[in-house]
Each structure stands twice: as C-alpha cells, then as structure tokens.
ZADO-1210 file (C-alpha; in nm, 4 decimals, padded with zeros to 6 digits):
<atoms>
<atom x="-08.8194" y="03.0369" z="08.1762" code="MET" pos="1"/>
<atom x="-08.4641" y="03.0964" z="08.0590" code="ALA" pos="2"/>
<atom x="-08.3933" y="02.7219" z="08.0716" code="GLU" pos="3"/>
<atom x="-08.5916" y="02.6859" z="07.7497" code="ILE" pos="4"/>
<atom x="-08.3505" y="02.9028" z="07.5565" code="PHE" pos="5"/>
<atom x="-08.0113" y="02.8731" z="07.7243" code="ILE" pos="6"/>
<atom x="-07.8071" y="02.5699" z="07.6348" code="GLU" pos="7"/>
<atom x="-07.5514" y="02.4133" z="07.8617" code="LYS" pos="8"/>
<atom x="-07.1821" y="02.3839" z="07.7878" code="GLY" pos="9"/>
<atom x="-07.0891" y="02.7505" z="07.7382" code="GLU" pos="10"/>
<atom x="-06.8856" y="02.9744" z="07.9651" code="THR" pos="11"/>
<atom x="-07.1054" y="03.1260" z="08.2311" code="THR" pos="12"/>
<atom x="-07.1328" y="03.4994" z="08.2713" code="GLU" pos="13"/>
<atom x="-07.1073" y="03.4654" z="08.6495" code="THR" pos="14"/>
<atom x="-06.7602" y="03.3083" z="08.6272" code="GLU" pos="15"/>
<atom x="-06.6185" y="03.6533" z="08.5501" code="ALA" pos="16"/>
<atom x="-06.8806" y="03.8819" z="08.7057" code="THR" pos="17"/>
<atom x="-06.9539" y="03.9983" z="09.0589" code="ASP" pos="18"/>
<atom x="-07.2977" y="03.8547" z="09.1437" code="THR" pos="19"/>
<atom x="-07.3841" y="04.1708" z="09.3371" code="SER" pos="20"/>
<atom x="-07.4583" y="04.3466" z="09.0045" code="VAL" pos="21"/>
<atom x="-07.7751" y="04.1384" z="08.9649" code="TYR" pos="22"/>
<atom x="-08.0573" y="04.1977" z="08.9013" code="PRO" pos="23"/>
<atom x="-08.0001" y="04.4513" z="08.6259" code="TYR" pos="24"/>
<atom x="-08.2310" y="04.7507" z="08.5981" code="GLU" pos="25"/>
<atom x="-08.4916" y="04.6858" z="08.3268" code="LYS" pos="26"/>
<atom x="-08.5607" y="04.9081" z="08.0264" code="THR" pos="27"/>
<atom x="-08.8557" y="04.9507" z="07.7917" code="GLU" pos="28"/>
<atom x="-08.6795" y="04.7209" z="07.5453" code="ALA" pos="29"/>
<atom x="-08.6495" y="04.4555" z="07.8168" code="ASP" pos="30"/>
<atom x="-09.0222" y="04.4749" z="07.8830" code="TYR" pos="31"/>
<atom x="-09.1003" y="04.4358" z="07.5133" code="LYS" pos="32"/>
<atom x="-08.8817" y="04.1231" z="07.4981" code="THR" pos="33"/>
<atom x="-09.0653" y="03.9752" z="07.7950" code="TYR" pos="34"/>
<atom x="-09.4102" y="04.0815" z="07.6689" code="ALA" pos="35"/>
<atom x="-09.3638" y="03.8970" z="07.3387" code="LYS" pos="36"/>
<atom x="-09.2894" y="03.5715" z="07.5210" code="ILE" pos="37"/>
<atom x="-09.5701" y="03.6308" z="07.7715" code="ARG" pos="38"/>
<atom x="-09.8270" y="03.7033" z="07.5013" code="ASP" pos="39"/>
<atom x="-09.7274" y="03.3884" z="07.3133" code="PHE" pos="40"/>
<atom x="-09.7808" y="03.1835" z="07.6308" code="ALA" pos="41"/>
<atom x="-10.1181" y="03.3502" z="07.6862" code="LYS" pos="42"/>
<atom x="-10.2240" y="03.2468" z="07.3358" code="SER" pos="43"/>
<atom x="-10.1287" y="02.8838" z="07.4062" code="CYS" pos="44"/>
<atom x="-10.2576" y="02.8318" z="07.7602" code="TYR" pos="45"/>
<atom x="-10.5628" y="02.9229" z="07.9664" code="ASN" pos="46"/>
<atom x="-10.3922" y="03.1024" z="08.2552" code="VAL" pos="47"/>
<atom x="-10.6042" y="03.2132" z="08.5506" code="THR" pos="48"/>
<atom x="-10.4650" y="03.4430" z="08.8199" code="ILE" pos="49"/>
<atom x="-10.6393" y="03.4064" z="09.1548" code="LYS" pos="50"/>
<atom x="-10.6138" y="03.6521" z="09.4465" code="ASN" pos="51"/>
<atom x="-10.3458" y="03.8624" z="09.2804" code="GLY" pos="52"/>
<atom x="-10.4633" y="04.1479" z="09.5015" code="GLN" pos="53"/>
<atom x="-10.2829" y="03.9772" z="09.7897" code="ASN" pos="54"/>
<atom x="-09.9558" y="04.1196" z="09.6598" code="MET" pos="55"/>
<atom x="-09.8510" y="04.4371" z="09.8463" code="PRO" pos="56"/>
<atom x="-09.8546" y="04.7403" z="09.6172" code="GLN" pos="57"/>
<atom x="-09.6499" y="04.9867" z="09.8196" code="ASP" pos="58"/>
<atom x="-09.3436" y="04.7892" z="09.9341" code="LYS" pos="59"/>
<atom x="-09.1066" y="04.5085" z="09.8471" code="GLY" pos="60"/>
<atom x="-09.1967" y="04.1459" z="09.9106" code="PHE" pos="61"/>
<atom x="-09.0845" y="03.7922" z="09.8387" code="ILE" pos="62"/>
<atom x="-09.2939" y="03.5438" z="09.6428" code="ILE" pos="63"/>
<atom x="-09.2475" y="03.1817" z="09.7457" code="CYS" pos="64"/>
<atom x="-09.3956" y="02.9524" z="09.4816" code="ALA" pos="65"/>
<atom x="-09.3911" y="02.5811" z="09.4193" code="ASN" pos="66"/>
<atom x="-09.1682" y="02.4786" z="09.1278" code="HIS" pos="67"/>
<atom x="-09.3145" y="02.2412" z="08.8699" code="VAL" pos="68"/>
<atom x="-09.1982" y="02.3586" z="08.5248" code="SER" pos="69"/>
<atom x="-08.9286" y="02.5536" z="08.3419" code="LYS" pos="70"/>
<atom x="-09.1689" y="02.8417" z="08.2799" code="ILE" pos="71"/>
<atom x="-09.3162" y="02.8979" z="08.6263" code="ASP" pos="72"/>
<atom x="-09.1718" y="03.2510" z="08.6252" code="TYR" pos="73"/>
<atom x="-09.3739" y="03.3313" z="08.3157" code="LEU" pos="74"/>
<atom x="-09.7019" y="03.2236" z="08.4751" code="PHE" pos="75"/>
<atom x="-09.6378" y="03.4062" z="08.8040" code="VAL" pos="76"/>
<atom x="-09.5312" y="03.7256" z="08.6260" code="SER" pos="77"/>
<atom x="-09.8618" y="03.7414" z="08.4378" code="MET" pos="78"/>
<atom x="-10.0165" y="03.8714" z="08.7606" code="ALA" pos="79"/>
<atom x="-09.7930" y="04.1798" z="08.7493" code="PHE" pos="80"/>
<atom x="-09.8729" y="04.5155" z="08.5957" code="THR" pos="81"/>
<atom x="-09.6018" y="04.6627" z="08.3760" code="LYS" pos="82"/>
<atom x="-09.4980" y="04.8975" z="08.6558" code="GLU" pos="83"/>
<atom x="-09.4589" y="04.6130" z="08.9057" code="ARG" pos="84"/>
<atom x="-09.2933" y="04.3841" z="08.6512" code="PHE" pos="85"/>
<atom x="-09.0159" y="04.6377" z="08.5994" code="MET" pos="86"/>
<atom x="-08.9224" y="04.5690" z="08.9621" code="LYS" pos="87"/>
<atom x="-08.9561" y="04.1905" z="08.9576" code="LEU" pos="88"/>
<atom x="-08.6556" y="03.9608" z="08.9794" code="CYS" pos="89"/>
<atom x="-08.6114" y="03.5886" z="09.0301" code="CYS" pos="90"/>
<atom x="-08.3541" y="03.3463" z="09.1612" code="MET" pos="91"/>
<atom x="-08.2041" y="03.1172" z="08.8956" code="ALA" pos="92"/>
<atom x="-07.9315" y="02.8554" z="08.9068" code="LYS" pos="93"/>
<atom x="-07.5984" y="03.0045" z="08.8035" code="LYS" pos="94"/>
<atom x="-07.5501" y="02.7472" z="08.5261" code="GLU" pos="95"/>
<atom x="-07.8133" y="02.9350" z="08.3228" code="LEU" pos="96"/>
<atom x="-07.6018" y="03.2491" z="08.2979" code="PHE" pos="97"/>
<atom x="-07.4376" y="03.2345" z="07.9529" code="ARG" pos="98"/>
<atom x="-07.2261" y="03.4793" z="07.7611" code="ASN" pos="99"/>
<atom x="-07.4122" y="03.4768" z="07.4294" code="ASP" pos="100"/>
<atom x="-07.6089" y="03.7878" z="07.3316" code="VAL" pos="101"/>
<atom x="-07.9568" y="03.6338" z="07.3482" code="PHE" pos="102"/>
<atom x="-07.8997" y="03.4793" z="07.6903" code="SER" pos="103"/>
<atom x="-07.7767" y="03.8100" z="07.8306" code="LYS" pos="104"/>
<atom x="-08.0854" y="03.9836" z="07.6946" code="LYS" pos="105"/>
<atom x="-08.3173" y="03.7276" z="07.8518" code="LEU" pos="106"/>
<atom x="-08.1335" y="03.7406" z="08.1860" code="ILE" pos="107"/>
<atom x="-08.1779" y="04.1184" z="08.1976" code="LYS" pos="108"/>
<atom x="-08.5408" y="04.1176" z="08.0808" code="ALA" pos="109"/>
<atom x="-08.6500" y="03.8642" z="08.3423" code="THR" pos="110"/>
<atom x="-08.4388" y="04.0047" z="08.6259" code="GLY" pos="111"/>
<atom x="-08.2540" y="03.6804" z="08.6883" code="MET" pos="112"/>
<atom x="-08.0203" y="03.6593" z="08.9886" code="VAL" pos="113"/>
<atom x="-07.7645" y="03.3742" z="08.9974" code="PRO" pos="114"/>
<atom x="-07.7652" y="03.1386" z="09.2917" code="VAL" pos="115"/>
<atom x="-07.5642" y="02.8290" z="09.3818" code="ASP" pos="116"/>
<atom x="-07.7444" y="02.5056" z="09.4589" code="ARG" pos="117"/>
<atom x="-07.5966" y="02.5454" z="09.8067" code="GLY" pos="118"/>
<atom x="-07.7697" y="02.8788" z="09.8613" code="GLY" pos="119"/>
<atom x="-07.7184" y="03.2544" z="09.8279" code="MET" pos="120"/>
<atom x="-07.3776" y="03.4074" z="09.8921" code="ASN" pos="121"/>
<atom x="-07.3402" y="03.7332" z="10.0864" code="MET" pos="122"/>
<atom x="-07.3089" y="03.9499" z="09.7728" code="ASN" pos="123"/>
<atom x="-07.6354" y="03.8134" z="09.6371" code="THR" pos="124"/>
<atom x="-07.8094" y="03.8477" z="09.9726" code="MET" pos="125"/>
<atom x="-07.7047" y="04.2120" z="10.0124" code="ASN" pos="126"/>
<atom x="-07.8047" y="04.2970" z="09.6557" code="SER" pos="127"/>
<atom x="-08.1518" y="04.1477" z="09.7025" code="LEU" pos="128"/>
<atom x="-08.1981" y="04.3184" z="10.0384" code="LYS" pos="129"/>
<atom x="-08.1229" y="04.6516" z="09.8729" code="ALA" pos="130"/>
<atom x="-08.3708" y="04.5830" z="09.5923" code="LYS" pos="131"/>
<atom x="-08.6429" y="04.4775" z="09.8370" code="LEU" pos="132"/>
<atom x="-08.5976" y="04.8028" z="10.0263" code="LYS" pos="133"/>
<atom x="-08.6422" y="04.9853" z="09.6927" code="GLU" pos="134"/>
<atom x="-08.9803" y="04.8163" z="09.6468" code="GLY" pos="135"/>
<atom x="-08.8757" y="04.5247" z="09.4252" code="TRP" pos="136"/>
<atom x="-09.0369" y="04.1805" z="09.4335" code="SER" pos="137"/>
<atom x="-08.8243" y="03.8658" z="09.4440" code="VAL" pos="138"/>
<atom x="-08.9532" y="03.5318" z="09.3156" code="LEU" pos="139"/>
<atom x="-08.8000" y="03.2334" z="09.4934" code="ILE" pos="140"/>
<atom x="-08.8823" y="02.8654" z="09.4524" code="HIS" pos="141"/>
<atom x="-08.7972" y="02.7515" z="09.8063" code="PRO" pos="142"/>
<atom x="-08.7964" y="02.3810" z="09.7213" code="GLU" pos="143"/>
<atom x="-08.4633" y="02.4481" z="09.5491" code="GLY" pos="144"/>
<atom x="-08.5428" y="02.2402" z="09.2402" code="THR" pos="145"/>
<atom x="-08.8342" y="02.1416" z="09.0224" code="ARG" pos="146"/>
<atom x="-09.0682" y="01.8755" z="09.1573" code="SER" pos="147"/>
<atom x="-09.0168" y="01.5328" z="09.0028" code="ALA" pos="148"/>
<atom x="-09.3868" y="01.4469" z="09.0252" code="ASP" pos="149"/>
<atom x="-09.5655" y="01.7817" z="09.0463" code="GLY" pos="150"/>
<atom x="-09.6285" y="01.7543" z="09.4212" code="ILE" pos="151"/>
<atom x="-09.5137" y="02.0272" z="09.6603" code="PHE" pos="152"/>
<atom x="-09.3540" y="01.8987" z="09.9803" code="ARG" pos="153"/>
<atom x="-09.0701" y="02.0598" z="10.1777" code="GLU" pos="154"/>
<atom x="-08.8801" y="02.3864" z="10.1427" code="ILE" pos="155"/>
<atom x="-08.5399" y="02.5290" z="10.2315" code="LYS" pos="156"/>
<atom x="-08.4893" y="02.8279" z="10.4591" code="SER" pos="157"/>
<atom x="-08.3154" y="03.0797" z="10.2275" code="GLY" pos="158"/>
<atom x="-08.6300" y="03.2828" z="10.1559" code="ALA" pos="159"/>
<atom x="-08.7016" y="03.3132" z="10.5277" code="SER" pos="160"/>
<atom x="-08.3496" y="03.4367" z="10.6010" code="VAL" pos="161"/>
<atom x="-08.3803" y="03.7024" z="10.3299" code="LEU" pos="162"/>
<atom x="-08.7298" y="03.8102" z="10.4393" code="ALA" pos="163"/>
<atom x="-08.6269" y="03.8509" z="10.8037" code="ILE" pos="164"/>
<atom x="-08.3068" y="04.0387" z="10.7166" code="ASP" pos="165"/>
<atom x="-08.4891" y="04.2720" z="10.4759" code="ALA" pos="166"/>
<atom x="-08.7975" y="04.3109" z="10.6947" code="GLY" pos="167"/>
<atom x="-09.0426" y="04.2236" z="10.4159" code="VAL" pos="168"/>
<atom x="-09.3450" y="03.9913" z="10.3933" code="PRO" pos="169"/>
<atom x="-09.3673" y="03.6705" z="10.1948" code="ILE" pos="170"/>
<atom x="-09.6538" y="03.5923" z="09.9593" code="VAL" pos="171"/>
<atom x="-09.7096" y="03.2155" z="09.9152" code="PRO" pos="172"/>
<atom x="-09.8082" y="03.1068" z="09.5641" code="VAL" pos="173"/>
<atom x="-09.9318" y="02.7777" z="09.4265" code="TYR" pos="174"/>
<atom x="-09.9046" y="02.6973" z="09.0550" code="ILE" pos="175"/>
<atom x="-10.1420" y="02.4289" z="08.9316" code="ASN" pos="176"/>
<atom x="-10.1338" y="02.2752" z="08.5827" code="GLY" pos="177"/>
<atom x="-09.7855" y="02.3750" z="08.4666" code="ALA" pos="178"/>
<atom x="-09.6348" y="02.0373" z="08.5530" code="TYR" pos="179"/>
<atom x="-09.8513" y="01.8638" z="08.2937" code="GLU" pos="180"/>
<atom x="-09.7265" y="02.0802" z="08.0086" code="LEU" pos="181"/>
<atom x="-09.3567" y="02.0891" z="08.0999" code="PHE" pos="182"/>
<atom x="-09.2469" y="01.8270" z="08.3575" code="PRO" pos="183"/>
<atom x="-08.8843" y="01.7963" z="08.4612" code="ARG" pos="184"/>
<atom x="-08.8056" y="01.5039" z="08.2333" code="ASP" pos="185"/>
<atom x="-08.9316" y="01.6727" z="07.9145" code="LYS" pos="186"/>
<atom x="-08.7005" y="01.8654" z="07.6804" code="LYS" pos="187"/>
<atom x="-08.9758" y="02.0572" z="07.5028" code="ILE" pos="188"/>
<atom x="-09.2929" y="02.2048" z="07.6511" code="MET" pos="189"/>
<atom x="-09.6329" y="02.0948" z="07.5222" code="SER" pos="190"/>
<atom x="-09.8331" y="02.3715" z="07.3554" code="LEU" pos="191"/>
<atom x="-10.1634" y="02.1827" z="07.3376" code="TYR" pos="192"/>
<atom x="-10.3330" y="01.9071" z="07.5356" code="ASP" pos="193"/>
<atom x="-10.3743" y="01.6516" z="07.2572" code="MET" pos="194"/>
<atom x="-10.5185" y="01.3893" z="07.4911" code="LYS" pos="195"/>
<atom x="-10.8132" y="01.6078" z="07.5920" code="ASN" pos="196"/>
<atom x="-10.8140" y="01.8176" z="07.2736" code="LYS" pos="197"/>
<atom x="-10.7966" y="02.1520" z="07.4496" code="LYS" pos="198"/>
<atom x="-10.5600" y="02.4152" z="07.5800" code="LYS" pos="199"/>
<atom x="-10.3823" y="02.3408" z="07.9057" code="TYR" pos="200"/>
<atom x="-10.5306" y="02.5150" z="08.2095" code="ASP" pos="201"/>
<atom x="-10.2857" y="02.6826" z="08.4475" code="VAL" pos="202"/>
<atom x="-10.3928" y="02.8422" z="08.7759" code="ASP" pos="203"/>
<atom x="-10.1649" y="03.0764" z="08.9704" code="VAL" pos="204"/>
<atom x="-10.3027" y="03.1233" z="09.3218" code="VAL" pos="205"/>
<atom x="-10.1723" y="03.3927" z="09.5569" code="PHE" pos="206"/>
<atom x="-10.2132" y="03.3348" z="09.9284" code="GLY" pos="207"/>
<atom x="-10.2313" y="03.5910" z="10.2084" code="GLU" pos="208"/>
<atom x="-09.9040" y="03.7749" z="10.2833" code="PRO" pos="209"/>
<atom x="-09.7028" y="03.6300" z="10.5703" code="ILE" pos="210"/>
<atom x="-09.5256" y="03.8759" z="10.7993" code="SER" pos="211"/>
<atom x="-09.1610" y="03.8066" z="10.8797" code="SER" pos="212"/>
<atom x="-09.1602" y="04.0375" z="11.1810" code="GLU" pos="213"/>
<atom x="-09.0578" y="03.8851" z="11.5119" code="GLY" pos="214"/>
<atom x="-09.0190" y="03.5313" z="11.3765" code="LYS" pos="215"/>
<atom x="-08.7274" y="03.2922" z="11.3740" code="THR" pos="216"/>
<atom x="-08.6082" y="03.1404" z="11.0474" code="VAL" pos="217"/>
<atom x="-08.7501" y="02.8051" z="11.1525" code="GLU" pos="218"/>
<atom x="-09.0913" y="02.9501" z="11.2410" code="GLU" pos="219"/>
<atom x="-09.1215" y="03.1473" z="10.9188" code="LEU" pos="220"/>
<atom x="-09.0048" y="02.8568" z="10.7014" code="THR" pos="221"/>
<atom x="-09.2670" y="02.6304" z="10.8570" code="LYS" pos="222"/>
<atom x="-09.5391" y="02.8927" z="10.8088" code="GLU" pos="223"/>
<atom x="-09.4515" y="02.9403" z="10.4416" code="ILE" pos="224"/>
<atom x="-09.4446" y="02.5656" z="10.3811" code="GLN" pos="225"/>
<atom x="-09.7809" y="02.5132" z="10.5495" code="ASN" pos="226"/>
<atom x="-09.9365" y="02.8015" z="10.3534" code="ALA" pos="227"/>
<atom x="-09.8321" y="02.6535" z="10.0179" code="ILE" pos="228"/>
<atom x="-09.9449" y="02.3080" z="10.1292" code="LEU" pos="229"/>
<atom x="-10.2869" y="02.4522" z="10.2140" code="GLU" pos="230"/>
<atom x="-10.3108" y="02.6160" z="09.8708" code="LEU" pos="231"/>
<atom x="-10.2132" y="02.2854" z="09.7102" code="GLN" pos="232"/>
<atom x="-10.4793" y="02.1018" z="09.9119" code="LYS" pos="233"/>
<atom x="-10.7444" y="02.3468" z="09.7964" code="GLU" pos="234"/>
<atom x="-10.6473" y="02.4062" z="09.4341" code="TYR" pos="235"/>
<atom x="-10.4634" y="02.0989" z="09.3038" code="ARG" pos="236"/>
<atom x="-10.6777" y="01.9240" z="09.0448" code="LYS" pos="237"/>
</atoms>
C-alpha cells in the first residue's frame, strides 16, 4: 500500500536505523490514519472477505498471500478487527522506507518491516519472532515480488523459516481481482471498472491454518505453495 504514496529517490530511513526496531507499536492515531485509507478503498471496491474465521484469535500467526497489486495489504487487513489490526505488520522492500514525515507516518500505521530482496537479516528475523510470540500477525508475500500477469506460481522459503523458528502456524490467503485494478505496470490504480461500468470486485480468501510443527523448511514451503495454488484454482475468476 505504501508504494502508492512513497516516491523513490529520497534517503531511506533504514540506511541510518537498526531494522530490529520495526515494526513500531501502533497508536490510536495510527489506526485513524489507516482507517481513512481503508474506508476510501471500501467505497471504491466491492471487497468480500471469505473464511476470515480461519485466522487464529489467541496467538500469533503468519499470513502468506499471493501478491498482485500495490494495495494487497489493504485488502487483507480489511478482515481484521481493530484489536487484531493493532498487532498486524507486513514485510515491505526497504526502498519504501523514506525520511519524509508522511512516509514515516504510513510506515508506522501499517506496521511495515523493511526487508532486502535477498531475504530477512537476523535483526529482522529476531524482531518478528518476538512479535509473533506476543500475538502479532505478520503478512508476507512469499513470491517475493508482484506477479507480472496476476497468476500465482512459486514461493520462497523465508516465511517457512520464520514460522518454524517462532513455532507459529501459517494461514494461506488468495487475493482475487486486485490485479485488474492495479497491475505491476500501472502507475495509478483504477477506481472504477469503466469497461464493465461497475465497481471492481475483490475477494480475499483465507485458507485453513497450516501447522509448522515438526516440518522441514522444504516440506512447509511446499505445503504453503500448494494451499495457495488450491485457493487460486477454486476462486480465480
């Protein structure tokens, strides 16, 4: 979501900051900032949350979702109550972390955690493990980048490593419809489906939690990938 607002070419906050400080604790003001953006999106798009009850309510967990638009975080977060949202964070490429006031506010409100394209460093891993043990949720797009054509295929293993180390489950999620309104090659998202003269429909489908207990990284990665592929097979329109 922050990619919409944060321009490239400025000094990054992470160049001078220890990444272990992320994610920041959220405040009421942070929630209000997020809620304004969320409510605007709700007014523009028909967003349907399916099987949101599959998210654990009493412990931390990792969400692994396909990545098709710059605002996937916004759609996934709509499934969260205010209480759960206050403990939601997401992985974001470090280039998005800027030093201007608005960018800092958005980073804090969304719970962004910087990550290199090459993967999480030890400081980031330890920080997220601590948050997961405190009951936080971590949104990760395991493909590592947005899909060029809207199709989910293969994932990387970082989410599995974190889940096994932290001893938490993974909830697979499939987002359908967001690619059409904000594909990777577009600079500005579409607010209305002019071709069909209607609002865009976006479905966010939560699969059954996947236990990380007793599994190797390879086994868990394959299970997560297959779960999202199954959701895609069933719900992609």
